[in-house]
C-alpha positions in Angstrom: 141.5 -145.8 -101.6 140.8 -143.4 -104.5 140.6 -146.4 -106.9 138.0 -148.1 -104.6 136.0 -145.0 -104.4 136.1 -144.6 -108.1 135.3 -148.2 -108.7 132.4 -148.0 -106.4 130.9 -145.0 -108.3 131.4 -146.7 -111.5 129.1 -149.5 -110.3 126.4 -147.1 -109.1 127.4 -147.2 -105.4 127.9 -143.5 -105.1 125.8 -143.1 -101.8 127.3 -146.3 -100.4 130.8 -145.1 -100.9 130.0 -141.7 -99.6 128.7 -143.4 -96.3 132.0 -145.3 -95.9 134.3 -142.5 -96.8 135.7 -141.0 -93.4 134.3 -137.7 -92.6 136.3 -136.0 -90.0 134.3 -133.9 -87.5 131.1 -136.0 -87.9 129.7 -138.8 -85.8 131.7 -141.8 -86.9 134.0 -144.5 -85.4 137.5 -143.5 -85.3 140.2 -145.5 -83.7 143.3 -143.6 -84.2 145.5 -145.1 -87.0 142.8 -147.9 -87.5 140.4 -145.4 -89.3 141.8 -146.1 -92.7 141.9 -149.9 -92.1 138.2 -149.9 -91.0 137.4 -147.9 -94.0 139.2 -150.5 -96.2 137.3 -153.2 -94.4 134.0 -151.6 -95.2 134.8 -151.2 -98.8 135.6 -154.9 -98.9 132.2 -155.8 -97.2 130.4 -153.5 -99.7 132.2 -154.9 -102.8 131.7 -158.5 -101.6 127.9 -157.9 -100.9 127.5 -156.7 -104.4 129.6 -159.4 -106.0 132.2 -157.1 -107.5 135.1 -157.6 -105.1 136.9 -160.1 -107.3 136.7 -157.7 -110.2 138.0 -154.9 -108.1 140.9 -157.1 -106.8 141.9 -158.1 -110.5 141.8 -154.5 -111.6 143.1 -152.5 -108.6 144.4 -154.8 -106.0 146.4 -157.7 -107.3 148.2 -157.9 -103.9 145.0 -159.5 -102.6 145.7 -162.7 -104.6 148.9 -163.2 -102.4 148.7 -164.9 -99.0 149.9 -161.7 -97.4 147.1 -159.7 -99.1 144.5 -162.1 -97.9 145.8 -161.9 -94.5 145.7 -158.1 -94.7 142.1 -158.2 -95.9 141.1 -160.5 -93.0 142.6 -158.0 -90.5 140.5 -155.2 -92.1 137.4 -157.3 -91.8 138.1 -158.1 -88.2 138.5 -154.5 -87.3 135.2 -153.7 -89.0 133.6 -156.4 -86.7 135.3 -155.0 -83.7 134.4 -151.5 -84.5 130.7 -152.4 -85.1 130.6 -154.2 -81.8 132.7 -151.7 -79.8 135.3 -154.1 -78.8 138.2 -152.6 -80.8 141.0 -151.2 -78.8 142.7 -147.9 -80.0 146.4 -148.4 -80.9 148.9 -147.2 -78.4 
């Protein structure tokens, strides 16, 4: 995640990255062990919306180019949607 935060800052997305970064003790969606997955999903959403996701993957996340990596990214995005609509279930 550090590489994602630094990449975002390098692309003038400081305030966006800080809003995504988990802040414990504040009002935010936390779903146990899903917190980091949801954070990763929001990073994907941000980078895709700015057209820099492919560049990020080439430089910092080559695993995304594999079928397993794309499946993982889809899981992160699904968790973002579930968290946004309040339908995610906390892991047991």
